[in-house]
C-alpha positions in Angstrom: 72.4 103.0 87.4 72.9 104.4 83.9 71.1 107.6 85.0 73.2 108.0 88.0 76.4 107.6 86.1 75.2 110.1 83.5 74.5 112.6 86.3 78.0 112.1 87.7 79.5 112.5 84.3 77.6 115.7 83.8 78.6 117.1 87.2 82.3 116.4 87.0 82.9 116.5 83.3 86.5 118.0 82.8 85.3 120.3 80.0 82.5 121.8 82.1 84.9 122.3 85.0 87.4 124.1 82.8 84.7 126.3 81.4 83.6 127.2 84.9 87.1 128.5 85.5 87.1 130.5 82.2 89.5 128.1 80.5 88.0 127.5 77.1 89.4 124.2 75.6 88.4 125.3 72.1 91.0 128.1 72.3 93.8 125.9 73.5 96.7 125.1 71.3 96.3 122.1 69.1 98.5 119.1 69.9 101.8 119.0 68.1 101.0 115.7 66.5 98.1 117.4 64.6 100.5 119.8 62.8 100.1 119.9 59.0 102.7 118.2 56.9 105.8 120.4 56.6 106.2 122.4 53.4 109.5 123.2 51.8 108.2 125.9 49.5 108.3 129.6 50.1 104.5 129.7 50.5 104.6 128.5 54.1 101.1 129.5 55.1 99.4 127.6 52.3 97.4 124.6 53.6 98.2 121.2 52.0 95.8 120.1 49.3 93.9 116.9 49.2 95.7 115.8 46.1 99.0 115.9 47.9 97.8 113.4 50.5 98.8 110.4 48.4 102.4 111.7 48.4 102.7 111.9 52.2 104.4 108.6 52.4 107.1 109.7 50.1 110.0 111.1 52.1 111.8 114.0 50.4 115.5 114.3 50.3 116.4 116.6 53.1 120.1 116.6 52.7 121.4 120.1 52.6 117.9 121.6 53.0 116.6 123.8 55.7 113.2 122.9 57.2 111.3 125.8 58.6 108.4 125.2 61.1 106.9 128.5 62.0 107.7 132.3 61.6 109.6 133.8 64.5 110.4 137.3 65.7 113.8 138.9 65.8 114.0 138.5 69.6 113.2 134.7 69.4 115.9 133.6 67.0 118.9 135.1 65.3 118.6 134.9 61.4 121.1 133.1 59.4 123.6 135.1 57.3 122.5 136.2 53.9 124.6 133.6 52.0 123.3 130.8 54.2 119.7 132.1 53.8 120.0 132.0 50.0 121.4 128.5 50.1 118.7 127.3 52.5 115.9 129.2 50.8 113.6 129.2 53.9 114.7 131.8 56.4 112.2 134.6 56.7 113.9 138.1 56.7 113.2 140.2 59.8 111.3 142.9 57.8 108.6 140.3 56.9 107.8 139.6 60.5 104.5 141.1 61.8 105.0 141.6 65.5 107.8 142.0 68.0 108.5 139.4 70.7 106.1 140.6 73.3 103.2 140.7 70.9 103.9 137.1 70.0 104.0 136.2 73.7 100.6 137.8 74.4 99.1 136.1 71.3 100.4 132.7 72.3 97.7 130.3 73.2 98.8 127.8 75.8 98.4 124.1 75.3 95.5 122.3 77.1 96.3 121.9 80.8 97.4 118.4 81.6 96.5 117.2 85.1 98.4 114.5 86.9 96.5 111.9 88.9 97.8 113.6 92.1 96.0 116.8 91.1 92.6 115.1 91.7 90.7 117.8 89.8 87.3 116.5 90.8 88.3 116.2 94.5 89.9 119.6 94.3 86.7 121.1 92.9 84.6 119.6 95.7 86.9 121.0 98.3 87.0 124.5 96.7 83.2 124.6 96.5 82.7 123.5 100.1 85.5 125.8 101.4 86.7 128.9 99.7 83.8 129.4 97.3 81.2 129.0 100.1 83.1 131.4 102.3 83.5 133.9 99.4 79.8 134.1 98.7 78.9 134.4 102.4 81.4 137.2 102.8 80.3 138.9 99.5 76.7 139.2 100.8 78.1 141.4 103.6 79.9 143.5 101.0 82.1 146.5 101.7 79.6 149.3 100.8 78.4 149.8 104.4 82.0 149.9 105.7 83.0 152.5 103.1 80.0 154.7 104.0 80.8 154.3 107.7 84.4 155.3 107.2 83.5 158.4 105.2 80.9 159.5 107.8 83.3 158.8 110.7 86.0 160.8 108.9 83.4 163.6 108.5 82.7 163.6 112.2 86.4 163.8 112.9 86.7 166.8 110.7 83.7 168.5 112.3 84.9 167.8 115.8 88.5 169.0 115.0 87.2 172.1 113.2 85.0 173.2 116.1 87.8 172.5 118.6 90.2 174.5 116.5 87.8 177.5 116.2 87.4 177.5 120.0 91.1 177.3 120.6 91.6 180.3 118.2 89.0 182.3 120.1 86.4 182.4 117.3 83.8 180.9 119.7 82.3 183.1 122.4 82.6 182.0 126.0 78.9 181.7 126.4 78.8 179.1 123.6 81.0 176.6 125.5 78.1 174.3 126.0 77.4 174.2 122.3 81.0 173.3 121.7 80.8 170.5 124.3 77.5 169.1 122.9 78.8 169.2 119.3 81.9 167.3 120.3 79.9 164.7 122.2 77.5 164.4 119.3 80.3 163.7 116.8 81.7 161.1 119.1 78.4 159.4 119.6 77.7 159.3 115.8 81.2 157.9 115.2 80.7 155.2 117.9 77.3 154.3 116.4 79.0 153.8 113.0 81.4 151.4 114.6 79.0 149.8 117.0 79.3 146.4 115.3 83.1 146.6 115.5 82.8 147.3 119.3 80.3 144.6 119.9 82.6 142.1 118.1 85.5 143.2 120.3 83.4 142.7 123.5 82.3 139.3 122.2 85.9 138.2 121.4 86.9 139.3 124.9 84.3 137.2 126.7 84.2 134.2 124.4 87.9 133.8 123.4 89.6 136.0 126.0 91.1 138.1 123.2 92.1 141.6 124.2 92.7 143.8 121.2 93.0 147.4 120.1 89.3 147.4 119.4 88.6 146.2 123.0 90.7 149.2 124.3 88.7 151.4 121.9 85.5 150.3 123.6 87.0 151.2 127.1 88.2 154.5 125.7 84.7 155.3 124.5 83.2 154.7 128.0 85.8 156.9 129.6 85.4 159.7 127.1 81.6 159.6 127.8 82.3 159.9 131.5 84.7 162.7 130.9 82.1 164.6 128.8 79.9 164.8 131.9 82.7 166.6 133.8 83.3 168.8 130.8 79.7 170.1 130.9 80.1 170.9 134.6 83.6 172.5 134.3 82.9 174.2 131.0 85.9 172.6 129.1 86.1 170.9 125.7 86.4 167.0 125.7 88.9 165.2 123.4 86.2 163.7 121.1 88.0 164.5 117.8 90.8 162.1 118.6 88.4 159.3 119.4 86.6 159.9 116.1 89.9 159.6 114.3 90.7 156.3 116.1 87.3 154.9 115.2 87.8 155.9 111.6 91.1 154.0 111.5 89.6 151.0 113.2 86.8 150.9 110.6 89.4 151.3 107.8 91.4 148.4 109.2 88.3 146.2 109.2 87.6 147.2 105.6 91.2 146.3 104.6 90.9 142.9 106.3 87.6 142.2 104.5 89.1 143.1 101.1 92.1 140.9 101.8 89.9 138.0 102.8 87.7 138.4 99.7 90.7 138.5 97.4 92.3 135.4 98.9 89.1 133.4 98.7 88.5 134.6 95.2 92.0 133.4 94.2 91.4 130.0 95.8 87.9 129.4 94.4 89.2 129.9 90.8 92.1 127.4 91.2 92.3 124.4 88.9 95.6 123.3 90.5 97.4 123.9 93.7 101.1 124.0 94.3 102.5 124.6 97.8 105.8 126.3 98.8 107.6 124.6 101.5 111.1 125.0 103.1 113.8 122.4 103.0 116.6 122.7 105.6 120.3 122.8 104.4 119.4 122.9 100.7 122.3 124.8 99.1 125.5 126.1 100.8 124.0 125.7 104.2 120.9 127.7 103.3 117.4 126.4 103.3 115.6 126.0 100.0 112.1 126.9 98.9 110.6 124.1 96.9 107.2 123.4 95.3 105.0 120.4 96.3 101.4 119.5 95.8 99.1 121.7 97.9 95.8 121.1 99.6 92.8 123.4 100.2 93.1 122.8 103.9 96.5 124.4 104.0 94.8 127.7 103.3 91.5 127.2 105.2 93.3 126.3 108.4 95.5 129.4 108.4 93.9 132.4 106.7 91.8 133.5 109.7 94.3 132.8 112.4 95.4 135.7 114.6 98.9 136.9 113.4 101.8 137.6 115.7 101.6 141.4 115.1 97.9 141.4 116.1 98.8 139.4 119.2 101.5 142.0 120.0 98.9 144.8 119.5 96.6 143.1 122.0 99.3 142.7 124.6 100.3 146.3 124.2 96.7 147.5 124.4 96.3 145.7 127.7 99.5 147.0 129.1 98.7 150.5 127.9 95.3 150.3 129.6 96.9 149.4 132.9 99.5 152.2 132.5 96.8 154.8 131.8 94.9 153.6 134.8 98.0 154.0 137.0 98.6 157.5 135.7 95.0 158.3 136.3 95.1 157.1 139.9 98.2 159.1 140.5 96.4 162.2 139.2 93.3 161.5 141.2 95.2 161.1 144.5 96.8 164.6 144.1 94.2 166.6 142.1 90.8 165.0 142.5 88.3 162.8 140.6 87.7 165.1 137.7 91.4 165.4 136.9 91.7 161.6 137.2 89.0 161.0 134.6 90.4 163.7 132.3 93.9 162.2 132.5 92.6 158.7 131.9 90.7 159.6 128.8 93.6 161.6 127.4 96.1 158.9 128.3 94.1 156.2 126.6 93.9 158.2 123.4 97.6 159.2 123.5 98.7 155.7 124.1 97.4 154.4 120.8 98.4 156.4 117.7 95.4 156.3 115.3 97.3 154.5 112.5 98.2 151.7 114.8 94.9 150.1 113.9 96.0 149.7 110.2 99.7 148.9 110.9 99.3 145.2 109.9 96.0 145.3 107.9 96.9 147.8 105.3 100.3 146.4 104.2 98.7 143.0 103.7 95.8 144.4 101.8 98.2 146.3 99.4 100.3 143.1 98.9 97.2 141.0 98.3 96.3 143.1 95.3 99.6 142.0 93.6 99.3 138.4 94.8 95.8 138.1 93.5 96.9 139.0 90.0 99.4 136.1 89.9 97.2 133.6 91.7 99.1 133.4 95.0 97.9 133.3 98.7 100.0 133.3 101.8 99.3 130.7 104.5 99.3 132.8 107.7 102.0 134.8 109.5 104.1 131.6 110.0 104.3 131.3 106.3 105.3 135.0 106.0 108.0 134.6 108.6 109.4 131.4 107.1 109.6 132.9 103.6 111.5 136.0 104.9 114.8 134.6 105.9 117.9 133.6 104.0 117.0 131.0 101.4 117.9 129.4 98.1 115.3 129.4 95.3 115.8 126.6 92.7 115.0 127.4 89.1 114.1 124.7 86.6 113.8 124.7 82.8 110.0 125.4 82.9 110.5 128.2 85.4 112.6 130.2 83.0 111.0 129.1 79.7 107.5 127.6 80.3 105.9 125.1 78.0 105.4 126.6 74.5 108.1 129.3 74.8 110.8 127.1 73.2 110.4 126.5 69.5 112.2 124.8 66.7 112.4 127.3 63.8 114.2 125.2 61.3 117.0 122.7 60.7 119.8 122.4 58.1 121.6 119.1 57.6 125.2 118.7 56.6 127.3 115.9 55.3 126.1 112.6 53.7 124.3 111.1 56.7 120.6 110.3 56.4 118.6 113.2 58.0 116.3 110.8 59.8 119.3 109.1 61.4 120.7 112.5 62.5 117.4 113.5 64.1 117.1 110.1 65.8 120.6 110.3 67.3 120.4 114.0 68.4 116.9 113.5 69.9 118.1 110.4 71.8 120.9 112.4 73.4 118.6 115.4 74.2 116.1 113.0 75.8 118.8 111.7 78.0 119.7 115.2 79.1 116.1 116.3 79.6 115.0 119.9 79.8 112.8 122.2 77.7 114.3 121.0 74.4 113.2 117.4 74.9 109.5 118.0 74.0 110.5 120.0 70.9 112.9 117.3 69.5 110.6 114.5 70.5 107.9 116.0 68.4 110.3 116.4 65.5 111.3 112.8 65.8 107.6 111.7 65.9 106.8 113.8 62.7 109.6 112.0 60.9 108.6 108.6 62.2 111.9 107.9 64.0 112.7 106.1 67.2 114.9 106.8 70.2 118.2 104.9 70.5 120.2 103.9 73.5 122.8 106.4 74.8 126.0 105.3 76.5 128.6 107.4 78.3 126.4 110.4 78.6 128.2 113.6 79.7 127.1 117.1 80.4 130.1 119.3 79.9 128.5 122.3 81.7 129.7 124.7 79.1 126.8 124.7 76.7 127.1 121.2 75.4 126.5 117.5 76.0 127.9 114.3 74.5 127.5 110.6 74.5 127.8 107.4 72.5 124.7 106.7 70.3 124.7 103.5 68.2 128.4 103.2 68.8 129.2 106.6 67.5 130.2 109.8 69.4 127.7 112.6 69.3 128.2 116.1 70.5 125.4 118.7 70.9 125.8 122.3 71.9 126.3 125.9 71.1 128.6 127.1 68.3 131.3 128.1 70.7 131.1 124.7 72.4 131.6 122.7 69.2 134.4 125.0 68.2 136.1 124.3 71.5 135.7 120.6 70.9 137.6 121.1 67.6 134.6 120.4 65.3 135.1 122.1 61.9 132.3 124.6 61.3 131.7 125.6 57.7 131.4 129.3 56.8 127.9 130.7 56.8 126.6 128.6 59.7 127.0 131.2 62.4 123.6 131.1 64.3 123.5 132.4 67.9 120.4 130.5 69.1 121.0 127.1 67.6 121.8 123.6 68.6 124.8 122.3 66.6 125.1 118.5 66.2 128.3 116.8 65.4 128.5 113.0 64.8 131.9 111.4 64.8 133.6 114.8 64.9 131.7 116.0 61.7 129.0 118.7 61.7 125.7 117.0 60.8 122.9 119.4 61.6 122.1 122.9 62.8 118.8 123.3 64.6 117.6 126.9 64.9 116.0 127.4 68.3 114.0 130.3 69.6 113.4 131.0 73.3 110.6 133.5 73.9 111.1 135.7 76.9 107.8 135.3 78.8 106.9 138.3 80.9 105.9 136.1 83.9 109.4 134.5 83.9 111.2 137.7 83.3 109.3 139.5 86.1 109.8 136.6 88.5 113.5 136.4 87.8 114.1 140.1 88.2 112.1 140.1 91.5 114.1 137.2 92.9 117.4 138.7 91.9 116.6 142.0 93.7 116.9 140.5 97.2 120.3 140.0 98.7 119.3 137.3 101.1 117.7 135.2 98.4 119.8 133.2 96.0 118.2 131.9 92.8 119.9 128.6 91.9 119.8 127.6 88.3 119.1 123.8 88.0 118.2 123.7 84.3 118.9 120.5 82.4 118.8 122.4 79.1 122.5 122.7 78.1 121.7 125.9 76.1 120.7 127.9 79.2 124.2 129.0 80.0 125.1 132.0 82.2 125.9 134.1 79.2 122.7 133.2 77.5 120.5 134.1 80.5 122.4 137.3 81.1 121.8 138.5 77.6 118.2 137.2 77.4 116.9 138.7 80.6 119.3 141.6 81.0 120.3 140.4 84.5 123.5 140.6 86.5 124.4 136.9 86.5 126.4 137.3 89.7 123.1 137.4 91.5 122.4 133.8 90.3 124.1 130.6 91.4 125.2 128.2 88.7 126.3 125.0 90.5 128.4 122.3 88.7 126.6 119.4 87.1 127.2 117.0 90.0 125.8 119.5 92.5 122.8 120.1 90.2 121.9 116.4 90.1 122.1 116.2 93.9 119.9 119.3 94.4 117.3 117.9 91.9 117.1 114.7 93.9 116.4 116.6 97.2 112.8 116.4 98.3 111.2 118.3 101.2 110.0 116.6 104.3 106.4 115.2 104.1 105.4 117.1 107.2 107.0 120.4 106.2 104.5 123.2 106.8 103.0 124.9 103.8 104.0 128.5 103.5 102.1 129.7 100.5 99.8 128.3 97.8 100.1 129.1 94.1 97.4 128.4 91.5 99.4 129.0 88.4 102.5 127.4 87.0 104.4 130.7 86.6 107.7 131.7 88.1 106.3 135.1 89.1 103.6 133.5 91.2 106.1 131.8 93.4 108.5 134.7 93.3 105.9 137.2 94.5 105.1 134.9 97.4 108.7 135.0 98.6 109.5 138.6 98.0 106.0 139.8 99.1 106.4 138.0 102.4 109.7 139.8 103.0 108.2 143.2 102.2 105.1 142.4 104.4 107.2 141.4 107.4 109.4 144.4 107.1 106.5 146.8 106.7 104.6 145.3 109.6 107.5 145.1 112.0 108.6 148.6 111.2 105.1 149.9 111.7 104.9 148.2 115.1 108.1 149.8 116.2 106.9 153.3 115.1 103.5 153.0 116.7 104.7 151.5 119.9 107.3 154.3 120.2 104.5 156.8 119.7 102.3 155.2 122.3 105.1 155.0 124.9 106.0 158.6 124.4 102.4 159.6 124.8 102.1 157.8 128.1 105.3 159.4 129.4 104.0 162.8 128.5 100.8 162.1 130.4 102.7 160.8 133.4 104.7 164.1 133.6 101.5 166.2 133.2 99.8 164.1 135.9 102.6 164.6 138.4 102.7 168.4 137.7 98.9 168.6 137.7 99.1 170.7 134.5 95.9 170.7 132.3 96.8 173.5 130.0 98.3 171.1 127.4 95.5 168.6 127.7 93.4 170.3 124.9 91.6 168.5 122.1 93.6 170.3 119.5 97.0 169.3 121.0 95.9 165.7 121.3 94.6 165.6 117.7 97.9 167.1 116.4 99.8 164.5 118.3 97.8 161.8 116.6 98.3 163.3 113.2 102.1 163.7 113.7 102.5 159.9 114.3 100.0 159.1 111.5 102.5 160.5 108.9 105.2 157.8 109.4 102.5 155.2 110.2 100.9 155.7 106.8 104.1 155.9 104.9 105.5 152.6 106.3 102.3 150.7 105.2 103.2 151.6 101.6 106.3 149.4 101.7 104.6 146.4 100.1 103.8 148.3 96.9 107.5 147.9 95.9 107.1 144.1 95.4 
């Protein structure tokens, strides 16, 4: 029994699991309760000596002193005025700082990840190994090297077939060499078909086993008709349209390559996850609009959706079947009036003209481009239903940790005023902040713990919504907030205490303390907020409990137009925070990181993907319908002068230009 338990501990040890996901616990930030004893001398970096350990129990007199906890950058906190700095004796001048704000952010080492019981890390690991990781390695064995080689060779065959056809059309090939031209065209087509034989076999298998008719199925039929037309070409001394077929085969292979890359990237994102959060939609969340909220996610939410056929692919299949019937009808019409040879020629040309070559990548390439961005932020989309649901009008709630994640809010120092005991001031202010909640709570709780204080009961708590809070603590009124808030509340502020990023504390109408606070602008939060604010149909709703995060502060910190953000009143905020999504709400996307940019890219990426795919469908359907109409007119007239390989290839290339451009839409996310 002991041996079995030892094996289980070895297999599911939390440290070994974190190491497997490249999360080294040794490099994690030390807990706050292990911080060294605070020093009030100017030599802040000097470690406390052993001799001083006996004096730890002696509490220094902190009245009128400024306690500094760690060096900060200019962007993290505003320095005190010079006269206040001289009085406090602990504010570091900006010129002594080593790095700007972004350097500090990149050098910041996050605290160890804390997993709630719901996360079920061991169970999650089992599911990831049995699902995404197993699929990832199975797909990795196939690789993409063969597909890349096939695409290049097929593209080469297209260029050779197009070049020979162009030389013949320009009169550079003698008439007695027509059979050479025909054989070269057919050879290029056969090589291209050989390169895509697995693709065509899969299309035939899907047709007979699943009843799925797709563009690849139509490509197989087109190949058979082109081979039949080549026989008539040898008899009639005319050039077949093999170059257009080679181009379509190249695009079909490219589409498969894009899908495989997308699948590998999604599986790689999932297999490295140590937590899963799901994005779901809640109806009538804010001002009649649905809200996009985060709940706990499951591995099955991804595995059940990532291989399902999307709505655009189904539309492609329906169009391919209808186009085949339309081409056959046009061919029959031509055969009744001009004979069998004309019917076969019209059928092969109609099938090629009905499907613009870039139609094969209309849905695969935009998703592959988007997945490159989503993979970097640890996000996967759950099928086309998730893409569609994330694309409409919606409200996106923003909490304290979305804007300022754990570790980005720091206490740089505190200066006490008046005759009150500093420990009492810290206890009363921390009690009020703990009642309010938000990102400041952990910072002040740690300060209270270091000073050995305890929380007190708070009565008549009130959030004024203007950068301040208040309440009765131990029978005395306490106000906390920004400088402007306390001035509006008629609290006398002494000269030399003007600090922009600071929490001012007033007890019984008298200023008691100033806590210097720094908010580090994390790149992930900034990128996510900018991305969300860039979409008109998406309303970011600020639901932060931190009273310091006012509209003016966020506008200056992130450089945003605050009119794009919604700041509901305090009563509405409390109602929205209590709203929970339905238990059976479908999962739209999964995020593996606790970063705002991960959820933001899922929403904005879905919108870009849907727009790109839908617009690509419209363009290619229009090109296919126009091609069929042209073939109908030529079949009625019995004109074959325009049915040349060069003209057909030019037609394909003309529609390929907008087809390729629209697939680039998702790069703007």
